[in-house]
VEXLOGU-611082 format. One line per field, with one value per residue (C-alpha): x, y, z. Coordinates in steps of 0.02 Angstrom, whole numbers. Example, Ala and Ser with C-alpha at 12.3 -4.5 7.8 and 13.67 -1.06 7.14 Angstrom:
east 615, 684
north -225, -53
up 390, 357
This chain:
east 2029, 1951, 2075, 2056, 1865, 1915, 2054, 1939, 1784, 1904, 1991, 1777, 1755, 1891, 1843, 1655, 1741, 1820, 1719, 1603, 1735, 1759, 1540, 1559, 1657, 1567, 1400, 1474, 1536, 1363, 1281, 1406, 1361, 1188, 1193, 1276, 1165, 1015, 1089, 1129, 958, 903, 999, 925, 765, 792, 891, 727, 629, 708, 714, 547, 530, 609, 501, 362, 425, 492, 295, 220, 338, 335, 132, 127, 250, 135, -31, 91, 130, -59, 27, -97, -274, -408, -444
north 1803, 1764, 1621, 1541, 1503, 1449, 1328, 1271, 1231, 1140, 1038, 972, 945, 853, 759, 755, 665, 555, 465, 459, 356, 232, 223, 195, 25, -23, -38, -113, -248, -240, -282, -412, -514, -468, -578, -714, -741, -723, -854, -974, -947, -993, -1175, -1206, -1200, -1297, -1397, -1446, -1462, -1613, -1673, -1646, -1758, -1881, -1921, -1916, -2058, -2140, -2126, -2220, -2338, -2344, -2366, -2491, -2597, -2593, -2639, -2797, -2846, -2810, -2700, -2555, -2528, -2596, -2426
up 577, 417, 384, 572, 502, 355, 414, 566, 425, 310, 479, 507, 326, 305, 475, 415, 256, 324, 461, 300, 236, 394, 382, 173, 223, 352, 276, 116, 247, 318, 133, 102, 256, 246, 78, 138, 292, 165, 50, 181, 236, 90, 108, 271, 196, 31, 156, 270, 131, 84, 246, 268, 91, 160, 332, 216, 124, 288, 352, 213, 211, 367, 380, 235, 352, 490, 362, 325, 493, 553, 669, 631, 648, 548, 411
């Protein structure tokens, strides 16, 4: 009887160990993917910043053109 209980416990521990190995692999993959997402979002912020800078410059140029052509209200 004692051997059966020990074998049952060992079998359960093996199953638990196998499942933990699977979970460990999944967590590792999720960490890698989360890092990639973070890097992608960081790149998007840099790109957005560049677009905003270009829009600001275009806005200034447009204001100068309007002033030269006397299309804007006097300020």
